[in-house]
C-alpha positions as CSV (number, residue, x, y, z in Angstrom):
1,M,-61.3,-112.4,-137.1
2,D,-62.4,-111.4,-133.7
3,I,-64.9,-113.4,-131.7
4,N,-67.7,-110.6,-131.7
5,R,-67.4,-110.7,-135.6
6,A,-67.7,-114.7,-135.7
7,K,-70.9,-114.5,-133.6
8,Q,-72.7,-111.7,-136.0
9,I,-71.8,-113.9,-139.0
10,L,-72.9,-117.2,-137.1
11,S,-76.6,-115.6,-136.5
12,S,-76.7,-113.8,-139.5
13,P,-79.4,-115.1,-142.1
14,A,-77.3,-114.1,-144.9
15,E,-74.6,-115.8,-146.3
16,I,-71.2,-114.3,-145.4
17,E,-68.1,-115.9,-147.2
18,V,-65.6,-116.7,-144.4
19,Q,-62.5,-118.5,-145.5
20,Y,-59.8,-120.7,-143.4
21,N,-56.4,-121.0,-145.0
22,G,-57.7,-119.8,-148.3
23,V,-60.6,-122.5,-147.8
24,S,-64.3,-121.2,-148.0
25,I,-66.1,-122.5,-144.9
26,W,-69.3,-122.4,-142.6
27,I,-69.1,-121.5,-139.0
28,D,-71.2,-124.0,-137.0
29,E,-70.3,-123.1,-133.4
30,I,-68.4,-120.5,-131.3
31,K,-66.6,-121.9,-128.6
32,E,-65.8,-118.4,-126.8
33,E,-64.1,-119.7,-123.7
34,D,-61.5,-121.4,-126.0
35,Q,-61.7,-118.6,-129.0
36,T,-62.1,-121.3,-131.4
37,A,-65.0,-122.1,-134.1
38,V,-66.4,-125.6,-135.2
39,V,-66.4,-125.4,-138.9
40,H,-67.0,-127.4,-142.0
41,L,-66.3,-126.8,-145.8
42,V,-68.7,-125.2,-148.1
43,G,-70.1,-127.5,-150.5
44,G,-68.4,-130.5,-148.7
45,I,-68.8,-133.2,-146.3
46,E,-70.4,-132.3,-143.2
47,E,-66.8,-133.1,-141.2
48,R,-66.2,-130.6,-138.9
49,T,-63.1,-129.3,-137.4
50,E,-62.3,-126.9,-134.2
51,V,-60.1,-124.0,-135.5
52,D,-58.7,-120.7,-133.4
53,I,-61.1,-117.7,-134.5
54,A,-58.3,-115.6,-135.3
55,S,-57.3,-117.6,-138.2
56,L,-60.8,-116.9,-140.0
57,K,-60.9,-114.4,-142.9
58,E,-64.2,-112.8,-144.0
59,M,-64.0,-112.1,-147.4
């Protein structure tokens, strides 16, 4: 995924499915300078992880 699409998804009121390593996640924050996103699992605990935006896939 590119950073512009990640920012669109983050600001969208719609629920857009995004996966990281085959697992559904929510994007919490975009760190543009690092090309990373802070994410957490859908329906899981609120533990956040920072991942490369390029590794995210829109479903």
